[in-house]
C-alpha positions in Angstrom: -145.8 -107.0 -119.5 -146.7 -109.6 -117.0 -147.5 -108.6 -113.5 -144.6 -110.6 -112.2 -142.0 -108.5 -114.2 -142.5 -105.5 -112.0 -143.1 -106.2 -108.3 -144.2 -103.4 -106.0 -144.3 -104.3 -102.3 -145.8 -102.4 -99.4 -145.7 -104.2 -96.1 -148.1 -103.2 -93.3 -146.5 -100.9 -90.7 -143.2 -100.6 -92.6 -141.7 -97.2 -93.7 -140.4 -98.7 -97.0 -141.8 -99.5 -100.4 -139.8 -101.8 -102.7 -140.1 -101.9 -106.4 -138.2 -104.6 -108.4 -138.0 -104.9 -112.2 -136.0 -107.2 -114.4 -134.6 -105.8 -117.7 -133.0 -107.8 -120.5 -130.2 -105.3 -120.8 -126.9 -105.0 -119.0 -126.6 -102.8 -115.8 -124.3 -100.4 -117.6 -127.0 -99.6 -120.2 -129.9 -99.5 -117.7 -127.9 -97.2 -115.4 -126.8 -94.9 -118.3 -130.4 -94.6 -119.6 -131.8 -94.1 -116.0 -129.3 -91.3 -115.4 -129.4 -89.5 -118.8 -131.4 -86.2 -118.7 -132.2 -86.6 -122.4 -133.7 -90.0 -121.8 -135.8 -89.1 -118.7 -138.7 -87.6 -120.7 -139.0 -90.8 -122.7 -139.7 -93.1 -119.7 -140.2 -91.3 -116.4 -143.7 -91.3 -115.0 -147.1 -92.3 -116.3 -147.4 -92.3 -120.1 -150.3 -89.8 -120.0 -148.0 -87.1 -118.6 -145.2 -85.3 -120.3 -141.9 -84.8 -118.4 -139.5 -81.9 -118.6 -136.0 -82.2 -117.0 -135.3 -78.8 -115.3 -132.1 -79.9 -113.6 -130.2 -83.2 -113.4 -126.7 -83.2 -112.0 -125.9 -86.9 -111.5 -123.1 -86.6 -109.0 -122.9 -86.6 -105.2 -124.5 -83.5 -104.0 -126.0 -82.8 -107.4 -129.7 -81.8 -107.7 -132.5 -83.0 -109.9 -135.9 -81.5 -110.7 -138.5 -82.9 -113.1 -141.8 -81.2 -114.0 -144.7 -83.2 -115.4 -147.8 -81.9 -117.2 -151.1 -83.5 -117.9 -153.3 -82.9 -120.9 -155.1 -80.0 -119.2 -151.7 -78.3 -118.3 -151.7 -79.2 -114.6 -148.1 -79.2 -113.3 -146.6 -81.8 -111.0 -143.0 -81.1 -109.9 -140.5 -83.3 -108.2 -137.0 -82.7 -107.0 -134.2 -84.2 -104.9 -130.5 -84.4 -104.2 -128.1 -87.2 -105.2 -126.3 -88.6 -102.1 -124.4 -91.4 -103.8 -123.7 -92.1 -107.4 -121.8 -95.3 -108.1 -122.1 -96.3 -111.8 -123.3 -98.7 -112.9 -124.6 -100.3 -109.7 -126.2 -97.7 -107.3 -127.9 -94.4 -106.8 -129.0 -92.9 -103.5 -131.2 -89.8 -103.7 -134.0 -87.9 -102.0 -137.3 -87.6 -103.7 -139.8 -84.8 -102.9 -143.1 -84.1 -104.5 -143.4 -80.3 -104.5 -147.2 -80.6 -104.0 -146.5 -81.9 -100.5 -143.2 -80.4 -99.3 -143.4 -82.1 -95.9 -142.5 -85.5 -97.4 -138.9 -86.3 -98.1 -138.3 -89.8 -99.3 -134.9 -91.5 -99.4 -134.5 -93.7 -102.4 -131.8 -96.3 -103.0 -131.8 -97.7 -106.6 -129.6 -100.7 -107.3 -128.7 -102.1 -110.7 -127.7 -105.7 -110.1 -126.5 -108.3 -112.5 -129.3 -110.8 -113.3 -128.0 -113.4 -115.8 -127.6 -111.4 -119.0 -129.8 -108.6 -117.7 -130.4 -106.3 -114.8 -132.4 -106.5 -111.6 -133.3 -102.9 -110.7 -134.5 -102.5 -107.2 -135.8 -99.2 -105.7 -136.2 -99.0 -101.9 -138.1 -95.9 -100.9 -137.9 -95.0 -97.2 -140.6 -92.6 -95.8 -140.6 -90.7 -92.6 -143.9 -92.3 -91.5 -146.3 -95.0 -92.5 -148.9 -92.2 -93.0 -146.6 -90.5 -95.5 -146.0 -93.8 -97.3 -149.8 -94.5 -97.5 -150.4 -91.0 -98.8 -148.0 -91.5 -101.7 -149.3 -95.0 -102.5 -152.9 -93.6 -102.5 -151.8 -90.8 -104.8 -150.7 -93.3 -107.5 -147.1 -94.1 -106.7 -147.4 -97.8 -107.8 -149.1 -96.8 -111.1 -146.4 -94.3 -111.9 -143.6 -96.7 -111.0 -145.1 -99.5 -113.0 -145.6 -97.4 -116.1 -142.1 -95.9 -115.7 -140.6 -99.4 -115.7 -142.7 -100.5 -118.7 -141.6 -97.4 -120.6 -138.0 -97.9 -119.6 -138.1 -101.5 -120.7 -139.6 -100.5 -124.0 -136.9 -97.9 -124.5 -134.2 -100.4 -123.7 -135.8 -102.9 -126.1 -136.4 -105.4 -123.4 -138.8 -108.1 -124.5 -141.7 -108.9 -122.2 -141.3 -112.0 -120.1 
């Protein structure tokens, strides 16, 4: 995958990170795959971690919780609440890493038409620049890029 296919932006002194990725699949298919609990373990997170979906109720007010494990068995858990579910164009949810329960991130994921494909954009709003910087330093970009690579592969998207 070319570096230009997934763009991860962090602006100085801003509370937001923005990830953009282009898929050669229609928004309906990208949204469906993104929101299917059976598909999440196949693409969510870095490839060297396994992911288990503990809960995933993709509806307004529904909850989600994913637990990842590394090769040594170390557990990394994440959870949130869906605040908006508008298939196939938009999801709004909270994102919390259970290892740092003081951080609650508000994510807006849009699935826009991009020619014959989809432009997925994730805007993550943090409560402080320090919280944002902590997540970025912990590997947020690596995980996001690998997730998009894995999702593209799952969807059969050719590399640009």
